[in-house]
C-alpha positions in Angstrom: -19.9 -19.6 7.2 -18.4 -20.2 10.9 -19.4 -18.6 14.4 -16.0 -17.2 14.6 -15.8 -16.7 10.6 -18.2 -14.4 10.6 -17.2 -12.4 14.1 -14.5 -11.9 11.7 -16.3 -10.1 9.7 -18.4 -8.5 11.9 -15.4 -6.8 14.3 -13.7 -5.6 11.3 -16.1 -3.5 10.1 -16.2 -1.8 13.5 -14.5 1.3 14.2 -10.9 -0.2 16.7 -10.8 -0.3 20.3 -8.3 -2.5 21.9 -11.2 -5.3 22.8 -12.4 -5.4 18.7 -8.3 -5.7 17.5 -7.4 -8.5 19.8 -11.1 -10.4 18.1 -9.4 -9.6 15.1 -5.8 -11.3 15.4 -7.2 -14.3 18.0 -9.9 -15.2 15.0 -7.0 -14.8 12.8 -4.7 -17.2 14.8 -8.1 -19.8 14.5 -8.3 -19.7 10.4 -4.4 -20.0 10.6 -4.6 -23.6 12.9 -8.2 -25.2 12.1 -6.9 -26.3 8.6 -3.1 -27.8 8.9 -2.5 -27.4 5.1 -2.2 -24.1 6.2 1.5 -25.2 7.6 3.3 -25.4 4.2 7.0 -27.2 4.4 6.4 -27.4 8.1 3.3 -29.6 7.8 4.8 -32.6 8.7 6.0 -31.8 11.7 2.2 -30.0 13.1 0.3 -32.2 10.6 -1.7 -33.1 13.8 -2.2 -29.7 15.4 -5.4 -28.3 14.3 -7.5 -26.2 16.0 -10.9 -27.2 16.2 -14.2 -25.2 17.6 -14.8 -28.1 19.9 -13.5 -28.3 23.0 -13.7 -31.5 23.4 -12.1 -33.3 19.7 -9.2 -29.9 19.8 -5.7 -31.0 19.5 -4.8 -27.9 20.4 -5.7 -24.4 22.2 -5.9 -20.9 20.5 -7.4 -18.7 23.0 -5.6 -14.4 24.4 -3.1 -13.8 26.8 -5.1 -13.6 29.1 -5.7 -17.1 29.9 -2.1 -17.8 29.7 -1.1 -19.3 33.4 2.1 -20.7 34.0 1.0 -22.3 37.4 -1.7 -24.4 35.8 -0.7 -27.3 33.5 -1.0 -26.3 29.7 -1.7 -30.3 28.5 -2.1 -29.1 25.0 0.5 -26.8 22.6 -1.4 -23.3 22.2 -1.0 -20.4 21.5 -1.9 -17.0 22.5 -2.8 -13.6 21.8 -2.6 -10.3 24.0 -1.0 -6.6 23.5 2.0 -5.2 25.0 0.2 -1.8 27.0 -1.5 1.2 24.6 0.3 4.3 23.6 -1.5 6.9 23.4 0.0 9.8 20.4 -0.2 13.3 21.4 -2.3 14.4 17.4 -5.4 13.4 17.4 -6.6 11.9 13.9 -10.0 13.5 14.4 -11.2 15.1 17.1 -15.2 14.7 18.3 -15.6 13.3 14.6 -18.8 12.7 15.3 -21.3 13.1 17.9 -25.4 13.0 18.7 -27.5 15.9 17.8 -28.5 16.6 21.4 -24.4 16.4 21.9 -25.3 13.6 24.7 -21.9 11.5 22.4 -19.8 12.1 21.1 -16.2 11.0 19.6 -12.5 11.2 18.1 -9.7 9.0 17.0 -6.1 9.0 18.1 -3.2 6.8 16.8 -2.2 4.0 18.9 1.8 1.9 18.6 1.2 -1.4 20.2 3.0 -4.3 20.4 1.0 -7.5 19.4 2.6 -10.6 20.7 2.0 -14.2 19.6 2.6 -17.2 22.5 3.6 -20.1 21.1 3.4 -23.0 24.1 4.5 -26.5 23.8 6.1 -29.1 25.4 9.0 -29.9 23.3 11.7 -26.7 21.7 11.4 -27.8 18.4 7.6 -28.1 18.0 7.2 -23.7 19.8 9.5 -23.5 17.0 8.4 -24.7 14.2 4.1 -23.2 15.8 5.9 -20.2 16.6 7.5 -19.9 11.9 4.6 -21.7 11.1 2.9 -18.2 12.5 5.5 -15.6 11.5 5.4 -17.6 7.8 1.1 -16.8 8.2 1.7 -12.8 8.9 4.2 -12.5 6.8 2.0 -14.3 3.9 -1.6 -12.3 5.6 0.4 -8.5 5.7 -1.5 -7.6 2.2 -4.6 -9.0 2.6 -5.2 -6.7 6.7 -4.0 -3.7 5.1 -7.2 -3.7 2.6 -9.6 -5.3 5.3 -8.1 -3.5 8.3 -6.9 0.0 6.6 -7.7 3.2 6.6 -7.6 2.4 10.7 -4.6 -0.1 10.4 -1.4 2.5 9.7 1.6 0.3 10.7 2.4 -3.2 11.0 6.4 -4.5 11.6 6.8 -8.1 12.5 10.0 -6.9 14.7 11.6 -10.5 16.4 11.0 -13.4 17.4 12.0 -14.7 21.1 14.2 -17.9 21.4 12.6 -20.8 22.5 12.3 -20.5 26.7 11.0 -23.0 29.7 8.2 -21.8 30.9 8.6 -20.5 34.6 6.4 -22.0 37.3 5.5 -24.2 35.0 4.7 -27.8 37.2 5.7 -30.2 34.2 8.4 -28.9 32.1 6.9 -26.5 28.8 8.3 -23.7 26.3 6.8 -20.9 24.7 8.5 -18.1 21.8 7.4 -15.0 20.9 6.4 -13.8 17.6 6.9 -9.2 18.1 4.4 -7.4 15.9 4.7 -3.2 16.2 0.7 -1.5 15.5 0.3 1.2 14.8 -4.1 2.1 14.1 -6.6 4.8 14.7 -8.1 3.2 17.9 -11.9 5.1 18.8 -12.7 6.7 22.2 -16.8 7.1 22.3 -17.4 9.6 25.0 -20.9 9.4 26.3 -22.4 12.0 28.1 -25.4 11.1 29.3 -27.1 7.3 28.3 -30.5 9.0 29.1 -31.2 12.9 28.7 -34.0 14.6 30.0 -36.8 15.8 28.4 -39.0 17.0 30.6 -39.5 17.7 34.1 -42.8 18.3 35.8 -44.2 20.0 39.3 -47.2 18.7 40.7 -48.1 20.2 44.5 -49.7 18.2 46.9 -53.1 19.5 48.1 -53.0 19.8 51.8 -56.3 20.2 54.1 
């Protein structure tokens, strides 16, 4: 088992947070682009695009959206994974559902609506469209597996849109980008630590005076 596979199985076993969920989808994209056999009918177009853990040998980059900077030249084709704002729903799923015996720690679970953005970037318009097509096919194909692995924390997942390929604004050289937009609804677990180190005893010593 590779390092990123081990991280994936560790992440899906934990309660969902913003950090954990974006790492899950980042790891899924790295899995998909790690073998050209996953591209199906698009293998002829994308066969040279294979992600590798080594930055020296990889033919493409698969990173979090925070790395995306249009003003820095993206030399290799790349896929970026990110989210829109998280919107908390008013209904609490499990208000103060757990906590420590000394009440210093408690947690609650709220449902969140957001959009997952998977952005493909390449120098060729047809290439970026094909990258988005294979990501879309992967997301559709993995839907049942994701339900099994991520439920009941993942409550809904619907692919909403594919944006038209467009030129990346402010890029130093001509590059195209295309986004796959997927809506998500999931249980967000919030931990509240009131005291990291609760006080157990208090001691008072009187100083001797002469």
